[in-house]
C-alpha positions in Angstrom: 100.5 85.5 62.0 98.0 87.2 64.5 99.1 89.6 66.7 98.6 87.5 69.9 100.4 84.6 68.3 103.3 86.7 67.6 103.0 88.1 71.3 103.1 84.4 72.4 106.1 83.4 70.2 107.6 86.7 71.7 107.1 85.6 75.5 108.1 82.1 74.3 112.3 83.4 74.7 111.7 84.2 78.6 111.7 82.2 81.5 109.4 84.9 83.3 106.1 87.0 82.1 104.1 88.3 84.5 101.0 90.9 83.1 98.8 92.8 85.1 96.1 96.3 84.5 97.3 97.9 87.1 100.7 98.6 88.1 100.0 100.4 91.4 99.3 96.8 92.6 103.1 96.1 92.7 104.7 99.5 93.3 102.7 100.2 96.0 104.0 96.6 97.9 107.1 97.5 96.8 107.5 101.1 98.7 106.5 99.5 101.6 109.9 97.6 101.7 112.0 100.2 100.0 114.2 101.1 102.4 117.7 99.8 100.9 118.7 100.5 97.4 118.9 97.0 96.1 116.4 94.0 96.3 116.8 90.0 95.7 113.6 88.5 93.8 112.4 85.2 94.3 110.0 83.6 91.1 108.3 81.1 91.4 105.2 79.5 90.3 103.4 81.1 93.5 104.1 84.3 92.5 107.0 86.9 93.6 109.1 87.7 96.8 111.1 90.4 97.2 114.0 90.9 99.9 115.2 93.6 101.3 118.1 93.8 104.1 119.7 96.3 105.9 122.7 95.4 108.5 122.6 91.9 109.0 119.7 93.0 111.4 116.4 93.4 109.6 114.6 91.8 106.6 111.5 92.8 104.9 109.7 90.7 102.6 107.2 91.5 100.0 104.8 88.5 98.7 103.1 89.4 95.2 100.9 86.3 95.1 100.2 84.7 91.3 96.9 85.4 91.6 97.2 89.4 91.5 98.5 88.9 88.1 96.3 88.3 85.2 98.7 86.1 83.9 102.2 84.6 85.5 104.1 82.2 83.2 107.2 80.9 84.6 109.5 77.9 83.2 111.9 76.7 86.4 110.9 76.1 89.7 112.5 79.6 91.4 114.6 82.3 89.6 116.6 84.4 91.8 117.9 88.0 90.8 119.3 90.9 92.3 117.8 94.2 91.1 117.7 97.9 92.0 114.5 98.3 93.7 115.2 102.4 93.5 115.1 102.0 89.6 112.5 99.4 89.4 110.0 101.9 91.6 111.1 104.9 89.1 109.6 102.5 86.1 106.9 101.2 87.6 105.7 105.0 88.2 107.0 106.5 85.1 103.4 108.0 84.4 103.2 109.5 87.8 101.4 108.7 91.0 98.0 109.6 89.5 95.0 108.0 90.9 92.5 109.4 88.5 89.2 106.9 88.2 89.3 104.5 85.3 92.9 105.1 84.1 95.5 102.7 85.2 99.2 101.8 84.4 99.5 98.2 82.6 102.4 96.3 83.4 104.0 93.5 81.2 107.7 91.9 83.0 109.8 89.9 81.3 113.0 87.8 82.2 114.8 85.8 80.2 116.7 84.4 82.5 120.7 84.7 84.1 122.7 87.6 82.9 119.6 89.0 81.2 117.8 92.4 82.2 114.1 92.5 83.8 112.8 94.2 80.8 108.8 96.4 82.1 106.9 97.5 79.0 104.4 99.8 80.7 100.9 101.0 78.9 98.7 104.3 79.5 96.4 106.2 77.3 97.8 104.3 74.2 101.5 105.7 75.6 103.7 102.6 75.6 107.3 102.6 77.7 109.9 100.1 77.6 112.5 100.1 80.6 115.1 97.2 80.7 117.0 96.9 83.9 120.0 95.5 84.8 120.1 92.2 87.0 122.5 91.5 89.0 124.3 88.1 91.1 122.2 87.4 94.0 123.9 87.9 97.1 122.8 85.1 100.0 119.8 86.4 102.1 119.4 86.1 105.7 118.5 83.2 107.6 116.4 84.2 110.6 115.1 81.0 111.1 111.8 82.0 112.4 109.9 79.3 112.8 106.3 79.1 113.5 107.0 76.1 116.1 109.1 78.4 118.1 106.5 81.6 118.4 106.0 81.8 122.4 103.7 84.8 121.8 101.2 86.2 118.9 98.9 88.9 118.8 96.5 90.2 115.5 95.5 94.1 115.5 93.8 96.0 113.2 96.3 98.5 112.2 94.7 101.9 112.9 95.4 101.5 116.7 99.1 101.2 115.8 99.7 103.8 113.6 98.8 106.7 115.9 101.6 105.2 118.5 104.0 105.0 115.5 103.8 107.9 114.7 104.0 109.3 118.0 107.3 107.2 119.0 110.1 108.9 120.6 112.5 109.4 118.2 115.2 110.8 120.2 115.2 107.4 121.7 117.1 104.6 120.5 115.2 101.4 121.4 111.8 101.1 121.5 111.0 97.7 124.1 107.9 95.6 123.5 106.5 93.4 126.2 103.7 90.6 125.3 102.4 88.7 128.6 99.9 86.4 129.1 99.0 88.7 132.4 98.5 92.8 132.5 99.5 94.5 130.9 99.1 92.1 127.8 100.9 94.4 125.5 103.0 97.3 125.7 105.5 99.7 123.7 108.0 102.2 125.8 110.3 104.5 124.7 113.4 106.0 126.6 114.0 109.3 125.2 115.9 112.5 126.0 112.5 114.1 127.7 112.0 110.7 129.8 109.9 107.3 129.3 106.8 106.7 127.8 104.6 103.6 127.3 101.0 102.5 125.0 99.3 99.9 126.8 96.9 97.3 124.6 94.9 95.0 127.0 93.7 92.1 125.2 90.1 92.7 125.3 90.1 95.5 123.6 88.6 96.0 120.4 91.3 96.4 118.3 93.1 93.0 119.4 91.7 90.4 116.8 93.5 87.2 118.4 96.2 87.2 121.3 98.0 84.1 122.0 100.7 84.8 124.6 102.0 82.1 126.5 105.0 83.6 128.5 106.1 87.0 129.6 108.3 88.3 127.3 110.1 91.9 127.7 112.5 92.7 124.4 114.0 95.6 122.9 114.7 96.4 119.4 116.7 99.4 117.7 114.2 101.9 116.3 116.6 103.0 114.0 115.4 99.1 112.3 112.0 99.5 112.9 111.3 102.9 111.1 111.3 100.9 107.5 107.9 99.0 109.1 106.1 102.1 109.3 105.1 102.3 105.6 103.7 99.2 105.4 101.9 99.7 108.4 100.5 103.0 107.1 99.0 100.6 104.0 97.9 98.1 105.5 94.2 97.0 107.6 96.0 94.3 109.8 99.0 93.4 111.4 100.3 89.9 113.2 103.0 90.4 115.8 105.0 86.8 116.7 107.9 86.8 119.1 109.9 83.5 119.2 111.9 81.6 122.0 114.9 83.8 121.0 113.3 87.0 121.5 113.5 87.9 117.3 110.3 89.7 116.3 108.0 88.9 113.6 106.1 91.8 111.9 103.6 90.5 109.1 100.8 93.1 107.3 98.1 92.7 105.5 97.5 95.2 102.8 94.5 95.4 100.1 95.0 97.2 96.8 92.0 98.6 95.1 90.7 95.2 93.6 90.3 94.2 97.1 92.9 91.1 96.3 95.3 90.7 99.0 99.1 90.8 99.7 101.4 90.2 102.3 104.9 92.2 103.7 106.9 90.9 106.7 109.9 92.0 108.6 112.1 90.2 110.8 113.9 92.3 113.6 116.8 91.0 115.9 116.7 91.9 119.1 118.8 94.3 120.7 121.5 92.6 122.7 122.3 94.9 124.9 118.8 94.1 126.9 120.7 92.0 129.3 123.3 94.7 129.8 120.4 97.1 131.5 119.5 97.6 135.2 116.7 95.3 136.5 117.3 93.0 133.4 
């Protein structure tokens, strides 16, 4: 029996088998949502969605499309399990994070079903490492009910212009205020810290703004502590879509390209700070 036939026979015991030539394509995206130790993985014929949440106020989703893998086999419509994301990332980067030209770590992921571990087989320079990660009973994830038909305002920007702004946010401020409006100042970010208030304005005519669809003036406040995890994704992305719905919920969708120019998306949902109504002038 040939080696390839043996491998096919071995793979048949699994509900999901995913292979790719560069494990960094997965680890980079997962690092962008790594602000909690555990994550819920949803596998479907479309690929993987990995979800992390905090305080029932913020949720991050990493979408790793089936096309990213050079082989992706799944025997069910959907597979769901929870996993320790910290451990998964440690395994994916077990050979280090070196970006030596021409040297990559290949990855094979296998999952046999409910209660079974997630198996990883990583290979670099003919050195093979096997990892077995315990899977957990998945919790019910939050449904932010963020529906595109309820979106009031949407702006698509180049990420580079927001990277500097976010890196200079006054972290003594507990909240970030976001104003989006069809009229000037169009898009404004404000903080209110110990040294006073700061604000950054962006015109809809800016070269950094690729799409501006604002139908109503909205001013919403969000806890900076909840938005901090989004900075990782911002640093990796080339484009960002900023949307708010009629309840003031915020969606930040980041477009991230890997070394092979393949595109993945990371999306954050954040609930508004309910204290806004109590603020003077609101």
